[in-house]
N, C-alpha and C positions, 0 to 999 in steps of 0.2 A: 111431167108430173113427178117422175123419179127425182129429177134435179131439185124440184121444189121441196120434196120431202127431206132430201139431204140437207138443204139450207135450213129448214125448220128444225131438224134434229140438231144441227150444229149450233143454232141460236139457243135452243133449250139447254144444251150442254154448256155453252158459254155462260149463260146466266146462272146456271146451277153452280158452276165453279166460282163465280163472283160472289154469290150468296154464301157459299160455304166459307170462302176466304174471309168474308166480313164477319161470319159467325165465330170464327176461331179466336179465342181470347189470347192476348199477348201477355206473357209473364216476364218479369224482370228479376234477374238474379240479385239477391241481396247480400248474403254472406255465407261462409262456411266456417267451421271451427273444429279444432281438436284441442286436447288438453293433456298436459303432462301428468295430471293427477290420475287419470284413468285412460288406459289404452283400449280401444275397441277392436275386436276381431270379427264378431258376428252380432251386431245389434239387430234385434228382431221385432222390436215394438217401439212406437213413439206416440206421444200425446202432448197436447198443448192445453194449459188451463186458461181460465177466463182472464187472467192477468198477463198472459203471454209467456209464462214459464214453460220450458220444454223438458219433457221427461223421456229419457231413452232407456229401454230395457233390453237385456240380453247379456250373454257372457256371465251369468250368475250374479247380476247386480242391476239396480235401477239408479240412474244418475239424473239429478235435477240441474238445469242450466237456466240462466237468465236469457233474455232475447238476444243479447250480444254474444252469447256463448260463455259467459262467465260461470264457472263452476259454483254451485250452491251447496249441495250435499249428495251423498250416495247412500244406498241401502244395500246390504248384502247378507243380512241374517234374519232369521225368524225365531225370536226368543221362545215362543210357546210351541216347540216342535221337537221331535226326536232327533232331528238333524238341525242344529241351530243355524247352519249356513245354507243359503239357497244353492241347490245343486243343478237347477235347470239352466241349460244354455239358451233354449228357446222360451221366450217370455213375451207377453203382451201387457200393455198398461193402459189404464184409463183414469181420469181425474174428475171428481164431481165439482159442483159449483162452490163447495166449501173448502176445496183444496185437498180432500181426502184422496189417497192414492190406492187404486185397486190393481193388483197384478195377478195374472194367470200364469201358472208355472206348468209347462208341458210335461217335463219328466217327474216333477213332484206331485202332479195330479191334484192341484189345489188352487184356491184363490186366497190371496192374502190382502188384508186392508191395513194401510198405514195412515196416520194422521198427517196434517199439512207440514209438520216438522220432520216427518220421516220415521216417527216412532210407531212401533207395532201396536195395532188395535185388536185384530182378530183374524182368524183364518177358518176356512171350511173346505172339506173334501168329501163330505157325505151328507145325505138328507133323507127324509122319509116321504115317499110318494106311494102310498099303499104298502110298498115294501122298502127296505133300506136300499138306497141308491148311492153310487159313488162315481167320481170322475174317472175318465180314461183319456189321458192326453188332452188337457185343457189348452185351448188356444185363444181365439179372439175374445175380446171383452169390451162391453160398451155400457154406458149409463144414461138413463133417460132423465127428464126434468124432475121426476119425483125421486130421484136417486135409487131407482131400481137397477139391479145389475143383471146384464144378459151375458151368458157365457157360452162359447162354442165348446161343447163337450165332444171333441172331434172323434175320439175313439169309439164313442157310443152313438155317433151320427145323429146328434140332437142339439137343440138350443135350450138352455135352462135359465129360468128367471128367478132371481132372489131379491129380497129387500136389502137395504144397505148394511144390515147386521148379519146377512147370510141366511136368513130364514127363507125356506123354499116357497115359491109362489106358483110357478107353472113350468110346463115342458112342452116343446114343439118337437115332435118326431114322427116317423112313419108308424102307422098302426102295426103293432107287433114288434116294433124296433128294427134295428139294422139299417144299413144304407140302401138307398134306392135312387131311381132316376126319373120317377114320375113327378108331376107338379106337386110341390109341397114337401117332397122328400129331401133328405140331406144325405150327403155322402162325404164324410170327413170334412165338415165345415171348419174353415180355418180362420175366418175373420167376420166381423159384424160391425155395423154402424147404425146409428139412429138419427133421423132427421125429421124436421117438422114436429118435434115433440113425441110423436107416437109411431111413425113409420119406421120399419126395421129393414 
């Protein structure tokens, strides 16, 4: 009986490993690139638009590349700001279906929007939700099919939703604020993604 159980166990293990091996997707390396126009030390964010252009953020700038790594342009300033140059080393980036670029700036505590050509459109760092609210260490950023913008307000342990112009829509956070470890709580949320149009 014991021998039979060992044989059955080994068969189950074998078929489980075979099934797992078949389920693992294989990936093929395509290319890598670097550029003499911009040297990277600490890239912290990356996004790809619907046309395949790649946006890399970090080191106080955002750089746009074609699929083959050809440099297109870079952004490193915020015209409508007390400090015209981006000072954040840690940055996240997202691009909507129209090609508008949204960047969250960790040290600058703000979200900045640029048009598809990289020209400044608007920025926001505060909003009213009963009382005046502001970012503390903005991190991950994502955009849904309606161009609503979701931001990880990491230092405040919450996710905040805005429309594409920066108008406040909603907040997800622990009752009473602060970080937590229960279901639905956030504790320094650092990144966010949206799939199937509405799942976060």
